[in-house]
C-alpha positions in Angstrom: 85.9 24.2 11.7 83.3 23.5 9.1 79.5 23.8 8.9 76.1 23.6 6.5 72.9 25.5 6.9 69.5 26.1 4.8 69.8 30.0 4.0 66.2 30.3 4.4 66.3 29.2 7.9 69.6 31.0 8.5 67.6 34.1 7.3 65.0 33.5 9.5 67.1 33.4 12.6 69.0 36.4 11.8 65.5 38.3 11.7 64.6 37.3 14.9 68.0 38.1 16.7 68.6 41.2 14.9 66.6 43.5 16.8 68.9 43.4 20.1 71.8 44.2 17.7 72.5 47.9 18.5 72.7 50.2 15.4 76.0 51.7 16.4 77.9 50.7 19.9 80.6 52.2 22.2 81.4 48.2 22.4 82.2 46.4 19.1 81.5 43.4 20.4 77.9 44.3 21.1 77.2 44.2 17.1 78.2 40.9 17.0 76.0 37.5 17.0 77.1 35.2 19.4 77.1 31.5 17.8 77.1 28.3 19.7 76.7 25.1 17.7 76.3 22.2 19.9 75.3 18.4 18.8 74.0 20.0 15.3 72.0 23.0 16.7 73.4 26.0 16.2 72.0 28.8 19.0 72.4 32.4 17.8 72.4 35.1 20.7 72.2 38.6 20.2 72.2 41.4 23.4 72.3 45.3 23.6 72.5 44.8 27.5 69.1 45.6 27.9 67.3 42.7 25.6 69.0 39.5 24.9 67.2 37.2 22.1 68.2 33.8 21.5 67.1 31.6 18.4 68.1 28.2 17.6 68.1 26.2 14.4 69.7 22.6 13.0 73.0 22.4 11.0 75.3 20.2 9.8 78.4 20.6 11.8 80.6 17.5 13.1 82.3 19.7 16.0 81.1 21.9 18.5 82.1 25.7 18.4 81.4 29.2 19.8 82.4 32.3 17.8 81.2 35.6 16.9 80.2 37.1 13.9 79.1 40.6 12.7 75.2 40.7 12.4 75.0 43.1 9.8 77.6 42.4 7.6 76.0 38.6 7.8 72.7 40.0 6.9 73.7 42.2 4.2 76.0 39.2 2.5 72.9 36.9 2.8 70.6 39.2 0.9 72.5 38.7 -2.4 72.7 34.5 -2.3 70.3 32.7 -4.2 71.5 29.4 -3.2 69.8 27.0 -0.7 72.8 25.7 1.3 75.5 27.8 2.5 78.5 26.3 4.1 80.7 28.5 6.8 84.3 27.6 7.6 85.5 29.2 10.9 89.3 29.5 11.7 89.4 29.6 15.3 92.9 31.1 15.0 92.3 34.3 13.8 88.1 34.0 14.0 88.0 34.8 10.0 85.0 33.5 8.5 84.5 32.1 5.0 81.1 31.8 3.7 80.7 30.0 0.4 77.7 29.0 -1.8 77.9 27.6 -5.6 77.8 30.7 -6.7 79.5 33.0 -4.4 81.7 33.4 -1.6 82.7 36.1 1.1 84.8 36.5 4.1 84.2 38.6 7.3 86.2 38.9 10.5 84.6 37.7 13.6 85.7 38.3 17.4 86.8 36.2 20.1 83.6 34.6 21.6 85.5 35.2 25.0 84.8 38.7 24.7 81.1 38.7 24.8 79.2 39.9 27.7 77.9 37.4 30.0 74.5 36.6 29.3 71.5 36.5 31.8 70.0 33.0 32.4 67.3 32.7 29.9 63.9 31.9 31.9 62.7 29.8 28.8 64.6 27.8 26.1 63.5 28.2 22.6 62.0 25.4 20.9 61.7 24.6 17.1 61.7 28.4 15.4 60.7 30.0 18.9 63.0 33.0 20.4 63.0 34.4 23.7 63.3 37.8 24.3 64.6 38.7 28.0 65.0 42.3 29.4 67.3 42.8 32.0 65.8 45.6 34.6 68.0 48.6 34.9 69.4 49.5 38.1 67.2 52.5 39.7 69.3 55.3 41.3 
């Protein structure tokens, strides 16, 4: 499955959801961003199981898909790209992610989106460039 997106908009979306990515986690899946593409809208969701952040942006996609992408690795790869548009090719069999621009390309290994923890129901859906942080109360003993 392939889709194209503006690099500046993708960087902006990443900057919004990265704060919920733990620096190190005993659960590697929490170091991933859950990406859901639905009718040309990409939802990027991150959680550390205390805070969940969701942001969305428009993409040029012909299919709907869910996948997990390594958050910090994606962010690091985008720092060195000067193009305006990036095309992603997602292999749904092995979760390999290929990013291509006019001058650079990179590969990353994603994870199965079914491994991502259940997400809380967000009280407000994001609109435009907004994002919604949601704090899950901890149990008190």
